[in-house]
GUPA-50654 format. One line per 10 residues: number of its first residue (from 1); their letters; for each residue x, y, z of C-alpha. Coordinates in pm, whole numbers. Layout:
NUM) a) X,Y,Z ~ ...
END
This chain:
1) mkklirnigm) 9634,12522,8531 ~ 9698,12816,8763 ~ 9534,12834,9104 ~ 9542,13079,9392 ~ 9475,12995,9756 ~ 9399,13325,9923 ~ 9268,13462,10253 ~ 9493,13233,10459 ~ 9472,13353,10818 ~ 9801,13188,10910
11) latpqgtask) 10034,12982,10691 ~ 10266,12759,10894 ~ 10536,12547,10734 ~ 10888,12419,10789 ~ 11126,12497,10506 ~ 11395,12310,10319 ~ 11460,11980,10147 ~ 11618,11788,10436 ~ 11522,11690,10789 ~ 11544,11941,11072
21) sgkaqgeilq) 11700,11861,11409 ~ 11767,12029,11739 ~ 11652,12388,11769 ~ 11588,12403,11394 ~ 11303,12150,11424 ~ 11095,12420,11592 ~ 11193,12701,11354 ~ 10914,12731,11100 ~ 10780,13000,10872 ~ 10453,13158,10988
31) ladawiavad) 10288,13411,10757 ~ 9969,13599,10842 ~ 9727,13705,10565 ~ 9905,13471,10326 ~ 9846,13332,9978 ~ 9982,13046,9768 ~ 10006,13046,9389 ~ 9996,12699,9228 ~ 10092,12613,8870 ~ 10032,12267,8724
41) gmidrvgsgp) 10011,12104,9064 ~ 10331,12261,9198 ~ 10380,12552,9435 ~ 10486,12852,9229 ~ 10496,13136,9481 ~ 10411,13205,9845 ~ 10346,13547,9989 ~ 10146,13763,10227 ~ 9942,14078,10186 ~ 9797,14178,9848
51) vpneyfdevi) 9745,13882,9613 ~ 9909,13874,9268 ~ 9726,14087,9015 ~ 9696,13825,8741 ~ 9457,13566,8601 ~ 9406,13234,8782 ~ 9196,12947,8655 ~ 9067,12883,9006 ~ 9070,13080,9330 ~ 9028,12899,9663
61) daggklvtpg) 8925,13106,9965 ~ 9083,12965,10281 ~ 8837,13160,10493 ~ 9097,13305,10727 ~ 9194,12957,10846 ~ 9527,12793,10927 ~ 9709,12633,10632 ~ 9995,12382,10656 ~ 10167,12134,10427 ~ 9989,11804,10372
71) lvdahthlvf) 10073,11557,10647 ~ 10325,11278,10586 ~ 10266,10946,10765 ~ 10610,10788,10746 ~ 10533,10451,10909 ~ 10232,10233,10829 ~ 10157,9865,10780 ~ 9883,9953,10534 ~ 9829,9627,10348 ~ 9701,9334,10555
81) ggwrqnelgm) 9427,9077,10574 ~ 9177,9055,10859 ~ 9181,9235,11192 ~ 9283,9126,11542 ~ 9011,9253,11772 ~ 9016,8917,11952 ~ 9352,9012,12101 ~ 9202,9301,12295 ~ 9062,9064,12557 ~ 9393,8878,12571
91) klhgmgyldi) 9574,9201,12644 ~ 9320,9303,12907 ~ 9378,8969,13078 ~ 9746,9053,13110 ~ 9911,8896,12807 ~ 10198,9099,12660 ~ 10278,9152,12292 ~ 10550,8887,12284 ~ 10328,8644,12479 ~ 10054,8678,12217
101) laagggilst) 10311,8630,11940 ~ 10442,8314,12107 ~ 10084,8180,12129 ~ 10041,8209,11752 ~ 9874,8548,11757 ~ 10022,8882,11672 ~ 10204,8914,11343 ~ 10167,8544,11263 ~ 9788,8568,11290 ~ 9785,8850,11038
111) vkatraasee) 10026,8656,10818 ~ 9770,8376,10794 ~ 9491,8618,10699 ~ 9707,8807,10449 ~ 9821,8490,10277 ~ 9456,8388,10239 ~ 9341,8724,10098 ~ 9341,8794,9725 ~ 9542,9079,9580 ~ 9218,9257,9491
121) elykkaydal) 9082,9220,9846 ~ 9401,9366,9991 ~ 9396,9650,9738 ~ 9035,9749,9812 ~ 9087,9742,10188 ~ 9405,9950,10168 ~ 9253,10194,9918 ~ 8967,10262,10161 ~ 9220,10318,10439 ~ 9405,10571,10222
131) demsslgvtt) 9077,10753,10165 ~ 9027,10778,10540 ~ 9385,10896,10590 ~ 9332,11160,10320 ~ 9022,11287,10498 ~ 9239,11346,10806 ~ 9496,11556,10619 ~ 9752,11295,10509 ~ 9877,11343,10152 ~ 10184,11115,10155
141) ceaksgygld) 10255,10793,10339 ~ 10484,10494,10365 ~ 10358,10134,10353 ~ 10546,9822,10461 ~ 10506,9462,10358 ~ 10579,9203,10626 ~ 10253,9012,10660 ~ 10344,8747,10406 ~ 10685,8618,10516 ~ 10690,8405,10204
151) retelkqlrv) 10774,8485,9846 ~ 10423,8493,9702 ~ 10253,8701,9969 ~ 10532,8951,10022 ~ 10539,9021,9649 ~ 10158,9041,9653 ~ 10169,9306,9925 ~ 10435,9505,9743 ~ 10241,9488,9415 ~ 9938,9626,9599
161) irrlneehpm) 10149,9912,9738 ~ 10282,9991,9390 ~ 9930,9992,9247 ~ 9805,10217,9527 ~ 10085,10463,9454 ~ 9987,10463,9087 ~ 9608,10478,9128 ~ 9532,10662,9454 ~ 9589,11039,9474 ~ 9824,10987,9767
171) dvaatylgah) 10197,10924,9720 ~ 10283,10588,9879 ~ 10646,10491,9946 ~ 10716,10116,9966 ~ 10924,9934,10228 ~ 11011,9565,10215 ~ 10973,9417,10566 ~ 11018,9047,10508 ~ 11211,9046,10837 ~ 10898,9121,11040
181) avpneykddr) 10894,8779,11211 ~ 11021,8427,11152 ~ 10735,8233,10988 ~ 10618,7899,11124 ~ 10773,7705,10839 ~ 11117,7832,10945 ~ 11070,7822,11322 ~ 11342,7558,11353 ~ 11567,7716,11089 ~ 11624,8084,11161
191) egyvrflcee) 11946,8081,10963 ~ 11760,7941,10664 ~ 11506,8221,10680 ~ 11775,8490,10702 ~ 11945,8336,10397 ~ 11610,8327,10216 ~ 11566,8700,10281 ~ 11920,8797,10183 ~ 11976,8567,9888 ~ 11631,8531,9733
201) mipevakegl) 11376,8790,9842 ~ 11586,9107,9855 ~ 11733,9050,9507 ~ 11389,8980,9361 ~ 11223,9279,9528 ~ 11503,9502,9399 ~ 11495,9354,9049 ~ 11121,9419,9017 ~ 11154,9770,9165 ~ 10889,9697,9426
211) aqfcdvfcek) 11041,9886,9719 ~ 11270,10175,9801 ~ 11353,10062,10154 ~ 11435,9748,10353 ~ 11326,9724,10716 ~ 11389,9472,10997 ~ 11208,9419,11329 ~ 11512,9415,11559 ~ 11363,9291,11885 ~ 11404,9019,12147
221) gvftaaeter) 11247,8702,12013 ~ 11237,8836,11658 ~ 11567,8938,11489 ~ 11895,8999,11667 ~ 12113,9302,11603 ~ 12359,9081,11413 ~ 12083,8939,11194 ~ 11945,9287,11139 ~ 12283,9418,11024 ~ 12321,9126,10788
231) iltagreygl) 11978,9173,10629 ~ 12009,9550,10595 ~ 12358,9518,10447 ~ 12218,9279,10186 ~ 11943,9529,10115 ~ 12193,9809,10062 ~ 12388,9596,9817 ~ 12073,9580,9604 ~ 11983,9948,9641 ~ 11723,9918,9919
241) lpkihadeie) 11785,10189,10180 ~ 11786,10068,10543 ~ 11521,10130,10807 ~ 11510,9964,11150 ~ 11224,9877,11386 ~ 11431,9929,11701 ~ 11396,9943,12079 ~ 11019,9896,12085 ~ 11002,9652,12376 ~ 11363,9581,12469
251) aiggseltek) 11682,9761,12366 ~ 11899,9494,12202 ~ 12121,9716,11989 ~ 11893,9821,11703 ~ 11927,10197,11741 ~ 12303,10164,11784 ~ 12317,10001,11439 ~ 12188,10313,11266 ~ 12530,10472,11229 ~ 12693,10149,11114
261) vgavsaehli) 12439,10069,10840 ~ 12352,10430,10748 ~ 11984,10393,10837 ~ 11748,10649,10686 ~ 11520,10607,10985 ~ 11483,10414,11309 ~ 11126,10347,11419 ~ 10947,10304,11755 ~ 11245,10370,11990 ~ 11026,10348,12299
271) vcrqsgidam) 11312,10222,12520 ~ 11598,10378,12326 ~ 11919,10421,12524 ~ 12151,10723,12513 ~ 12398,10520,12309 ~ 12129,10471,12044 ~ 12041,10841,12048 ~ 12409,10928,12000 ~ 12438,10686,11707 ~ 12131,10834,11536
281) akagtvacll) 12261,11187,11584 ~ 12594,11095,11423 ~ 12425,10918,11132 ~ 12161,11185,11069 ~ 11900,10911,11106 ~ 11540,11026,11145 ~ 11380,10896,11465 ~ 11031,10798,11352 ~ 10824,10791,11671 ~ 10484,10626,11705
291) patsfylgat) 10295,10767,12004 ~ 9960,10602,11925 ~ 10129,10262,11965 ~ 10251,10356,12311 ~ 9901,10477,12390 ~ 9734,10160,12262 ~ 9978,9923,12434 ~ 9987,10120,12759 ~ 10362,10146,12709 ~ 10600,10426,12797
301) yaparamida) 10667,10698,12539 ~ 10986,10737,12342 ~ 11235,10995,12479 ~ 11159,11251,12211 ~ 11291,11553,12399 ~ 11624,11384,12464 ~ 11647,11305,12094 ~ 11574,11662,11985 ~ 11819,11797,12243 ~ 12085,11560,12106
311) gvpvavasdf) 12032,11677,11748 ~ 11828,11382,11620 ~ 11556,11478,11370 ~ 11223,11351,11503 ~ 10929,11244,11288 ~ 10590,11130,11418 ~ 10383,10866,11239 ~ 10080,10646,11301 ~ 10212,10286,11286 ~ 9868,10187,11150
321) npgscpslnl) 9847,9808,11180 ~ 9591,9549,11293 ~ 9761,9454,11618 ~ 9948,9719,11816 ~ 9792,10031,11661 ~ 9461,9984,11475 ~ 9438,10360,11416 ~ 9541,10566,11114 ~ 9458,10900,11273 ~ 9771,11112,11242
331) qlcmnlaclk) 9588,11402,11402 ~ 9566,11196,11723 ~ 9940,11136,11696 ~ 9993,11511,11670 ~ 9802,11559,11996 ~ 10001,11284,12166 ~ 10329,11429,12036 ~ 10255,11754,12217 ~ 10107,11600,12532 ~ 10334,11298,12582
341) yrltpeemlt) 10655,11380,12395 ~ 10634,11746,12501 ~ 10698,11866,12148 ~ 10606,12227,12083 ~ 10337,12281,11817 ~ 10612,12401,11582 ~ 10826,12091,11643 ~ 10518,11874,11605 ~ 10436,12026,11265 ~ 10788,11957,11138
351) avtlngaaai) 10761,11601,11273 ~ 10451,11520,11066 ~ 10557,11706,10751 ~ 10921,11771,10653 ~ 11087,11519,10887 ~ 10832,11255,10792 ~ 10910,11325,10428 ~ 11283,11293,10497 ~ 11223,10956,10664 ~ 11091,10822,10333
361) gmadrvgsie) 11330,11004,10102 ~ 11078,11258,9973 ~ 11179,11584,10144 ~ 11277,11730,9808 ~ 10918,11694,9685 ~ 10681,11720,9983 ~ 10673,11825,10348 ~ 10676,12202,10316 ~ 10498,12485,10136 ~ 10757,12654,9920
371) pgkqadiviw) 10822,12706,9549 ~ 10920,12395,9357 ~ 10740,12145,9578 ~ 10416,11960,9517 ~ 10106,12158,9611 ~ 10011,11929,9899 ~ 9820,12150,10137 ~ 9572,12126,10426 ~ 9326,12399,10524 ~ 9233,12348,10889
381) eaedlnylgy) 8934,12439,11103 ~ 9179,12624,11323 ~ 9336,12964,11351 ~ 9680,12861,11473 ~ 9908,12564,11543 ~ 9833,12566,11913 ~ 9475,12470,11831 ~ 9590,12163,11634 ~ 9791,12039,11931 ~ 9519,12130,12180
391) rmgsdlaasv) 9197,11990,12028 ~ 9147,11615,12060 ~ 8883,11387,11912 ~ 8764,11602,11623 ~ 8874,11594,11260 ~ 8999,11948,11200 ~ 9090,11906,10831 ~ 8854,12136,10640 ~ 9006,12081,10294 ~ 9286,11855,10170
401) ikngeeiw) 9470,11941,9847 ~ 9705,11700,9668 ~ 9912,11816,9370 ~ 9691,12124,9352 ~ 9365,11924,9340 ~ 9118,11907,9627 ~ 9085,11541,9729 ~ 8884,11595,10047
END
């Protein structure tokens, strides 16, 4: 099946099969009066000016609009039971995230609801969320487990993620996050839970091929830097690539671990220190920043400009979850990246496409519009990138194409 997308007012895309850092993060290809030729769901050619004089099975008129790669949401907690709207009042009365967690809320509240939900209930809820994400221009995402904290429920979450990847048009990368919190049944035996993760869960997840990555919430009151290193090292031994939730509330050494463990990405990084930035730059770790979480929590924003200046590749993702960011709107994150991180529109585009793809090991397949990659494309109700960073509150995705097929 051969398709042609023509009459593109402006095509904007990063290029390459690896993350971009420093000045290169803002260096993108912009072609006026462009066209894209697609063959069997893959990008065949890209050009500007006169369109190829040949037969195409389908011709899509972009109407003079802006076209970019499909968005990549590299950090979500997609599969969970229940919601946590009751915590809004708690937060407005002054309770912090760790206070709510200590009172039995937070992650542990969602653990209870996720354990109680059937696999089919979790699948349907997550499938609907993927549909909504698709409507907003997302064509690839990552999904973490971490709301089971026991064998049965963690495997249930990961099976749902695998099924979503197989049955939904979107590509969904899987991350095992058993180290999201210490469950109640281990509250007096942290060492026992760490052993359970390293000696039982990680080997089983790897054996069943249920995840590509292993993640740990390295945070005060959750997992120490030493525990994080131990868990991620065990993951590597079984082929699960390391990710780290680091420096979200307090900097306790998570970002500094990135060089030591060879982390693919470090996530949150709201209070990241210069030593953590330096470690990520040396390791080539992608800093996956989550501005909607800062917005929702009323927290400060990660030092994105310092990271880019230091040569750290920066990605921007939603952190969709029921507690600290009940939003899956990556377009809002794009606005916040420009307004709060001070990313240029060009840097912002790379952050939600190629660098997001690199953060989940898929930069060779998605994240840019160039020959040999999947035809994951968004046509926007916009004429340029500035408009995407500037407009807030409206869904600007006019058409969303995944593997050459229009899905929204």
